[in-house]
BAMI-666005 format. One record per residue: residue in three letters; x, y, z of N, C-alpha, C in turn; chain. Coordinates in steps of 0.1 Angstrom, whole numbers, plus 5000, padded with zeros to 4 digits. Each point is the difference from the previous one (the first is absolute). Layout:
REM residues N
<atom "Ala",<X,Y,Z>,<X,Y,Z>,<X,Y,Z>,"A">
...
//
This chain:
REM residues 165
<atom "Unk",<1311,8476,2961>,<4997,5000,5014>,<4991,5011,5004>,"A">
<atom "Unk",<4993,4998,5011>,<4991,5010,5005>,<5008,5009,5009>,"A">
<atom "Unk",<4996,5013,5000>,<5007,5009,5009>,<4992,5002,5013>,"A">
<atom "Unk",<5007,5000,5011>,<4994,5001,5013>,<5002,5014,5005>,"A">
<atom "Unk",<4989,5006,5005>,<5000,5014,5004>,<5008,5001,5014>,"A">
<atom "Unk",<5004,5011,5003>,<5007,5002,5013>,<4991,4998,5012>,"A">
<atom "Unk",<4988,5003,4999>,<4990,4998,5011>,<4998,4985,5002>,"A">
<atom "Unk",<4998,4993,4989>,<4998,4985,5001>,<5013,4994,5007>,"A">
<atom "Unk",<5012,5004,4996>,<5012,4994,5005>,<5001,5004,5015>,"A">
<atom "Unk",<4997,5012,5003>,<5000,5004,5014>,<4991,4992,5009>,"A">
<atom "Unk",<4987,4998,4995>,<4990,4993,5008>,<5004,4985,5001>,"A">
<atom "Unk",<5006,4994,4990>,<5005,4986,5001>,<5011,4999,5010>,"A">
<atom "Unk",<5009,5010,5001>,<5011,4999,5010>,<4995,5002,5014>,"A">
<atom "Unk",<4990,5010,5001>,<4994,5002,5013>,<4993,4988,5005>,"A">
<atom "Unk",<4992,4994,4991>,<4993,4987,5003>,<5010,4989,5005>,"A">
<atom "Unk",<5011,4999,4993>,<5009,4990,5003>,<5006,5002,5014>,"A">
<atom "Unk",<5003,5013,5003>,<5006,5003,5013>,<4990,4997,5011>,"A">
<atom "Unk",<4987,5003,4998>,<4990,4997,5010>,<4999,4985,5003>,"A">
<atom "Unk",<5001,4992,4989>,<5000,4985,5002>,<5012,4995,5008>,"A">
<atom "Unk",<5012,5006,4996>,<5012,4996,5008>,<4999,5004,5014>,"A">
<atom "Unk",<4996,5012,5003>,<4998,5004,5014>,<4990,4991,5008>,"A">
<atom "Unk",<4989,4997,4993>,<4990,4991,5006>,<5005,4987,5004>,"A">
<atom "Unk",<5008,4994,4990>,<5006,4987,5003>,<5010,5000,5011>,"A">
<atom "Unk",<5008,5011,5001>,<5010,5001,5011>,<4993,5002,5013>,"A">
<atom "Unk",<4989,5007,5001>,<4993,5002,5013>,<4993,4987,5004>,"A">
<atom "Unk",<4995,4993,4990>,<4993,4987,5003>,<5010,4990,5005>,"A">
<atom "Unk",<5012,5000,4994>,<5010,4990,5004>,<5005,5004,5014>,"A">
<atom "Unk",<5001,5012,5003>,<5004,5004,5014>,<4990,4996,5010>,"A">
<atom "Unk",<4987,5002,4997>,<4990,4997,5010>,<4998,4985,5002>,"A">
<atom "Unk",<5002,4992,4989>,<4998,4986,5001>,<5012,4993,5006>,"A">
<atom "Unk",<5012,5003,4996>,<5011,4992,5003>,<5010,5005,5010>,"A">
<atom "Unk",<4999,5013,5003>,<5009,5005,5010>,<4994,5001,5014>,"A">
<atom "Unk",<4996,4988,5005>,<4995,5000,5014>,<5011,5000,5010>,"A">
<atom "Unk",<4998,5007,5011>,<5011,5001,5010>,<5002,4986,5006>,"A">
<atom "Unk",<5012,4997,5002>,<5004,4987,5006>,<5000,5002,5016>,"A">
<atom "Unk",<4992,4991,5006>,<4999,5001,5015>,<5011,4991,5006>,"A">
<atom "Unk",<5007,5005,5009>,<5010,4993,5007>,<4994,4995,5013>,"A">
<atom "Unk",<4998,4987,5001>,<4994,4994,5012>,<5011,4995,5010>,"A">
<atom "Unk",<5013,5002,4997>,<5010,4996,5009>,<4999,5006,5014>,"A">
<atom "Unk",<4997,5012,5001>,<4998,5007,5013>,<4988,4994,5007>,"A">
<atom "Unk",<4989,4997,4993>,<4988,4995,5006>,<5003,4986,5006>,"A">
<atom "Unk",<5008,4992,4992>,<5003,4986,5004>,<5009,5000,5012>,"A">
<atom "Unk",<5009,5010,5001>,<5009,5000,5012>,<4993,5004,5012>,"A">
<atom "Unk",<4990,5009,4999>,<4992,5004,5012>,<4990,4990,5004>,"A">
<atom "Unk",<4996,4991,4991>,<4989,4990,5004>,<5005,4987,4995>,"A">
<atom "Unk",<5008,4992,5008>,<5005,4987,4995>,<4990,4989,4999>,"A">
<atom "Unk",<4988,5003,5005>,<4989,4990,4999>,<4995,4998,4986>,"A">
<atom "Unk",<5003,5009,4992>,<4996,4999,4986>,<5007,4989,4993>,"A">
<atom "Unk",<5012,4996,5004>,<5008,4990,4994>,<4996,4986,5006>,"A">
<atom "Unk",<4994,5000,5011>,<4997,4987,5007>,<4989,4993,4992>,"A">
<atom "Unk",<5001,4987,4999>,<4991,4992,4993>,<4988,4997,5009>,"A">
<atom "Unk",<4988,5002,4995>,<4988,4998,5008>,<4997,4985,5002>,"A">
<atom "Unk",<4997,4996,5012>,<4998,4986,5002>,<4986,4995,4994>,"A">
<atom "Unk",<5000,4988,4995>,<4988,4995,4994>,<4990,4995,5011>,"A">
<atom "Unk",<4989,5007,5001>,<4990,4997,5010>,<4991,4988,4996>,"A">
<atom "Unk",<4998,4998,4987>,<4991,4989,4996>,<5008,4988,4996>,"A">
<atom "Unk",<5000,4990,5009>,<5008,4988,4998>,<4995,4991,4990>,"A">
<atom "Unk",<4988,5002,4996>,<4994,4991,4989>,<5007,5003,4987>,"A">
<atom "Unk",<5006,5012,4998>,<5008,5003,4988>,<5012,4992,5000>,"A">
<atom "Unk",<5006,4997,5011>,<5012,4992,5001>,<4997,4985,4998>,"A">
<atom "Unk",<4989,4996,5004>,<4996,4986,5000>,<4998,4995,4986>,"A">
<atom "Unk",<4993,5008,4991>,<4997,4997,4987>,<5008,5010,4991>,"A">
<atom "Unk",<5011,4995,4993>,<5007,5009,4992>,<4992,5007,4989>,"A">
<atom "Unk",<5003,5012,4997>,<4992,5008,4992>,<4999,4995,4985>,"A">
<atom "Unk",<5011,4995,4995>,<5000,4997,4986>,<5002,4985,4998>,"A">
<atom "Unk",<4995,4992,5009>,<5000,4985,4999>,<4989,4996,4991>,"A">
<atom "Unk",<5002,4991,4990>,<4989,4996,4991>,<4988,4994,5006>,"A">
<atom "Unk",<5001,4993,5011>,<4988,4994,5006>,<4994,5008,5011>,"A">
<atom "Unk",<5004,5013,5001>,<4995,5009,5010>,<4985,5002,4998>,"A">
<atom "Unk",<4992,4999,5011>,<4986,5002,5000>,<4997,5012,5009>,"A">
<atom "Unk",<4990,5007,4997>,<4996,5011,5009>,<4994,4995,5013>,"A">
<atom "Unk",<5003,5008,5011>,<4994,4996,5013>,<4986,5005,5000>,"A">
<atom "Unk",<4991,4991,5003>,<4986,5003,5000>,<4996,5003,5015>,"A">
<atom "Unk",<4995,5012,5002>,<4995,5003,5013>,<4985,5000,5000>,"A">
<atom "Unk",<4994,4991,5009>,<4986,4999,5000>,<4994,5011,5009>,"A">
<atom "Unk",<4989,5005,4996>,<4993,5010,5007>,<4986,4995,5004>,"A">
<atom "Unk",<4993,5008,5007>,<4986,4996,5003>,<4992,4998,4988>,"A">
<atom "Unk",<4990,4991,5001>,<4992,4997,4988>,<4992,5012,4997>,"A">
<atom "Unk",<4998,5003,4987>,<4993,5011,4995>,<4985,4997,5000>,"A">
<atom "Unk",<4993,5008,5007>,<4985,4997,5001>,<4993,5008,4989>,"A">
<atom "Unk",<4993,4994,4992>,<4993,5007,4989>,<4989,5009,5006>,"A">
<atom "Unk",<4999,5012,4994>,<4990,5009,5005>,<4986,4996,4994>,"A">
<atom "Unk",<4991,4999,5008>,<4987,4996,4995>,<4992,5012,4996>,"A">
<atom "Unk",<4995,5000,4988>,<4992,5011,4994>,<4986,4998,5006>,"A">
<atom "Unk",<4993,5011,5003>,<4986,4999,5004>,<4992,4995,4989>,"A">
<atom "Unk",<4989,4992,5003>,<4992,4995,4990>,<4993,5011,4992>,"A">
<atom "Unk",<4997,4998,4987>,<4993,5011,4993>,<4986,5002,5005>,"A">
<atom "Unk",<4995,5012,4998>,<4987,5003,5005>,<4990,4992,4991>,"A">
<atom "Unk",<4988,4997,5006>,<4990,4993,4993>,<4995,5008,4988>,"A">
<atom "Unk",<4994,4994,4990>,<4996,5008,4988>,<4989,5009,5004>,"A">
<atom "Unk",<4999,5012,4994>,<4990,5009,5003>,<4986,4996,4995>,"A">
<atom "Unk",<4990,5007,5004>,<4986,4997,4996>,<4997,5010,4989>,"A">
<atom "Unk",<4995,4995,4989>,<4996,5009,4989>,<4986,5006,5003>,"A">
<atom "Unk",<4999,5013,5002>,<4987,5006,5004>,<4993,5006,4988>,"A">
<atom "Unk",<5008,5005,4990>,<4994,5005,4988>,<5009,5003,4989>,"A">
<atom "Unk",<4995,5002,4988>,<5008,5003,4988>,<4994,5012,4994>,"A">
<atom "Unk",<5008,5010,4998>,<4996,5013,4994>,<5006,5002,4986>,"A">
<atom "Unk",<4992,5003,4990>,<5005,5002,4987>,<4996,5013,4995>,"A">
<atom "Unk",<5009,5009,4996>,<4997,5013,4994>,<5007,5001,4987>,"A">
<atom "Unk",<4993,4998,4989>,<5006,4999,4987>,<5008,4987,4999>,"A">
<atom "Unk",<5013,5002,4997>,<5008,4988,4999>,<5008,4997,5013>,"A">
<atom "Unk",<4999,5010,5010>,<5007,4998,5012>,<4991,4992,5010>,"A">
<atom "Unk",<5007,4990,5006>,<4993,4991,5009>,<5008,5001,5014>,"A">
<atom "Unk",<4992,5000,5010>,<5006,5000,5014>,<4992,4989,5008>,"A">
<atom "Unk",<5007,4995,5010>,<4993,4991,5009>,<5000,5005,5014>,"A">
<atom "Unk",<4989,4998,5007>,<5000,5004,5014>,<5003,4987,5008>,"A">
<atom "Unk",<5011,5000,5007>,<5004,4988,5008>,<5000,5004,5014>,"A">
<atom "Unk",<4997,4989,5008>,<4999,5002,5015>,<5008,4989,5007>,"A">
<atom "Unk",<5008,5004,5009>,<5008,4991,5008>,<4993,4998,5014>,"A">
<atom "Unk",<4994,4988,5002>,<4992,4998,5012>,<5008,5001,5012>,"A">
<atom "Unk",<5013,4996,5001>,<5008,4999,5012>,<5004,5014,5005>,"A">
<atom "Unk",<5003,5009,4991>,<5005,5013,5003>,<4989,5011,4999>,"A">
<atom "Unk",<4988,4996,4995>,<4989,5009,4998>,<5004,5012,4990>,"A">
<atom "Unk",<5008,4996,4990>,<5004,5010,4990>,<4993,4997,4987>,"A">
<atom "Unk",<4999,5011,4992>,<4994,4998,4987>,<5007,5010,4991>,"A">
<atom "Unk",<4998,4998,4986>,<5006,5009,4991>,<4995,4998,4986>,"A">
<atom "Unk",<5001,5010,4992>,<4997,4999,4985>,<5013,4998,4993>,"A">
<atom "Unk",<5001,4989,4994>,<5013,4996,4994>,<4998,4998,4985>,"A">
<atom "Unk",<5010,5005,4992>,<5001,4998,4985>,<5008,4988,4997>,"A">
<atom "Unk",<4999,4995,4988>,<5009,4989,4995>,<5014,5004,5002>,"A">
<atom "Unk",<5008,4990,5005>,<5015,5003,5002>,<5003,5005,5014>,"A">
<atom "Unk",<4990,5005,5007>,<5003,5006,5013>,<4999,4989,5011>,"A">
<atom "Unk",<5005,5003,5012>,<5000,4990,5011>,<4990,5004,5011>,"A">
<atom "Unk",<4995,4990,5006>,<4992,5002,5012>,<5005,4990,5011>,"A">
<atom "Unk",<5008,5006,5009>,<5007,4991,5010>,<5010,4992,4993>,"A">
<atom "Unk",<5001,4987,5002>,<5009,4991,4994>,<4996,4996,4985>,"A">
<atom "Unk",<4988,5003,4997>,<4994,4995,4987>,<5000,5011,4989>,"A">
<atom "Unk",<5004,4995,4988>,<5000,5009,4989>,<4989,4997,4990>,"A">
<atom "Unk",<4992,5010,4996>,<4989,4998,4991>,<5005,4998,4986>,"A">
<atom "Unk",<4998,4988,4994>,<5005,4997,4987>,<4990,5004,4989>,"A">
<atom "Unk",<4987,4994,5000>,<4991,5002,4990>,<4986,5003,5006>,"A">
<atom "Unk",<4993,5010,4995>,<4987,5003,5005>,<4990,4997,4989>,"A">
<atom "Unk",<4991,4990,5002>,<4990,4996,4991>,<4987,5007,5004>,"A">
<atom "Unk",<4988,4997,4993>,<4988,5006,5003>,<4994,4996,5014>,"A">
<atom "Unk",<5002,4987,5003>,<4995,4995,5013>,<5010,4993,5008>,"A">
<atom "Unk",<5013,5002,4997>,<5010,4993,5008>,<5013,5008,4999>,"A">
<atom "Unk",<5010,4997,5009>,<5013,5006,5000>,<5010,4989,5002>,"A">
<atom "Unk",<5011,5001,4993>,<5011,4990,5002>,<5011,5008,5008>,"A">
<atom "Unk",<5004,4994,5011>,<5011,5006,5008>,<5011,4989,5003>,"A">
<atom "Unk",<5011,5005,5005>,<5011,4990,5003>,<5010,5006,5009>,"A">
<atom "Unk",<5007,4991,5008>,<5011,5004,5008>,<5012,5002,4993>,"A">
<atom "Unk",<5003,4991,4990>,<5011,5000,4991>,<4996,5000,4986>,"A">
<atom "Unk",<5009,5001,4991>,<4997,4999,4985>,<4995,4987,4996>,"A">
<atom "Unk",<5005,4989,5007>,<4996,4987,4996>,<4987,4995,5004>,"A">
<atom "Unk",<4995,5005,5012>,<4987,4995,5005>,<4989,5010,4998>,"A">
<atom "Unk",<4988,4995,4997>,<4989,5009,4998>,<4987,4994,5007>,"A">
<atom "Unk",<4992,5009,5005>,<4988,4996,5007>,<4989,5009,4994>,"A">
<atom "Unk",<4989,4993,4995>,<4989,5008,4995>,<4989,5000,5010>,"A">
<atom "Unk",<4995,5012,5003>,<4989,5002,5010>,<4988,5006,4992>,"A">
<atom "Unk",<4989,4993,5002>,<4987,5004,4993>,<4993,5011,5009>,"A">
<atom "Unk",<4992,5008,4993>,<4993,5011,5007>,<4990,4994,5010>,"A">
<atom "Unk",<4992,4990,4995>,<4990,4994,5008>,<5002,4985,4999>,"A">
<atom "Unk",<5010,4994,5008>,<5003,4986,4998>,<4988,4991,5005>,"A">
<atom "Unk",<4993,5004,5010>,<4989,4992,5004>,<4988,5000,4990>,"A">
<atom "Unk",<4999,5010,4993>,<4989,5002,4989>,<5004,4991,4988>,"A">
<atom "Unk",<5013,5001,4996>,<5005,4992,4988>,<5000,4986,5002>,"A">
<atom "Unk",<5001,4995,5013>,<5001,4985,5002>,<4987,4994,5004>,"A">
<atom "Unk",<4989,5008,5001>,<4988,4994,5004>,<4995,4991,4988>,"A">
<atom "Unk",<4993,4988,5004>,<4996,4991,4989>,<4989,5005,4991>,"A">
<atom "Unk",<4992,5009,5005>,<4989,5005,4991>,<5005,5010,4990>,"A">
<atom "Unk",<5012,5007,5002>,<5005,5010,4992>,<5012,4996,4991>,"A">
<atom "Unk",<5004,4987,5000>,<5012,4997,4993>,<5000,5002,4985>,"A">
<atom "Unk",<4989,4997,4993>,<5000,5002,4986>,<4997,5014,4995>,"A">
<atom "Unk",<4996,5009,5009>,<4996,5013,4996>,<5013,5010,4999>,"A">
<atom "Unk",<4999,5010,4991>,<5011,5009,4998>,<5002,5010,5012>,"A">
//
């Protein structure tokens, strides 16, 4: 057998005593709650023993645990949907600027007289710039819809210039 030193035995006993004291204190704190005697309160206020009258008679008309019980539906005013303002018209493409690999578009909003230099992924009003090409830009209100605006739409659609680069 191994021999236990006096210090080790003393520490083990002290540790055991601390655990026992901790358990006793915890038990006292958790389980020894003072019992409140409400008999004096009830004698001084007899209304506490009176049964409250049921104000909602619909509870009495339809038993609570009857199998065929249906909830009472209370109709309220019709819900009017909130109309969203229409989206702004698409901006006008004024120019495309390319510095190295970085491209920006100059967009102009005719209604608000606003303009701005916008990079791909940025927004201009309600519209988000998706793709910037050499002579056009693709924008959209949502991820699903896309609108391509040419830099010079009247020039590109003229009959004399259709086959030219």
